[in-house]
N, C-alpha and C positions, 0 to 999 in steps of 0.2 A: 503494500499499498505505499502510495508516494504522500508526500507533505500535503500537496494539494488536494488528495482526497480524504485525508485525515482533516485538513481545515473544512473543506466542504460537510463532512459527517459532523464535525464539531459545530459547525454553523447550524446544521439540520437539528440537532440536540438542543443547542440553545434557542432555536424558534420554538420548538416542541416545549421546553421548559416554560418558555415566555407565555406562550398560550396557556399552558396549564395554571402558571401562577395568576393570569388575566381571568380565567375561569374561577377559579378559588375566591379571588377577590370578590368577583360578581356575585358569588353565592354567599359569601359571607356578609355582603351587603344586603341581600335579600332576607337572610335570616335575623340580621339584626333589625330591620324594618319590621319584620314578622314578630320578633319578640318585643319590640316596641309596642306594637299592636296589642299583642297578647297582654302585655303588663297594665295598658291602658283599659282594656277590658277586665281585667282583674280588679283593678281599681275602683273601676265603676261598679261592677259588682259587689265589692266590700262595701262600698258607701251606700248602696241601696239595701244590702242587708244589713247594715246599722241602722237605717231608717225603718226598717222591718221588726228589727228587735226593739227599737226605741217604742213602735206602735203598740207590740204586744205587751211592754211593761206598762205602757198606758193602760191598755185594755184590762191588763191584770189589775192595775189600781183601782179602777173603776168596778171592776166585779166585786172586788174586795170590800169597798164602800157598801157596794148594794148587798152584799153579803150581810155585812155589820147591820145595816138598816132594816133589811128582813128580820134578823134574829131580834132587834129591838123592838119592833112591830108585833113579832110572835110572843113576846114575853110580856107584852101588856094588856 
């Protein structure tokens, strides 16, 4: 194998590696964007779950108040 052939082979390998790295960079960008969107949706879900939990706690408090009121009325 001559030096020119070796250089040509090295140039081909270099080009293949360059393309591979470019593909990896593009995939990483897509993955990062998907992860950001997933994180955003999870935070929104957590916020909504917090609101639901607050609503349930309020309803429980109201139910306890009504229960005590009914007990007082039954005892009179």
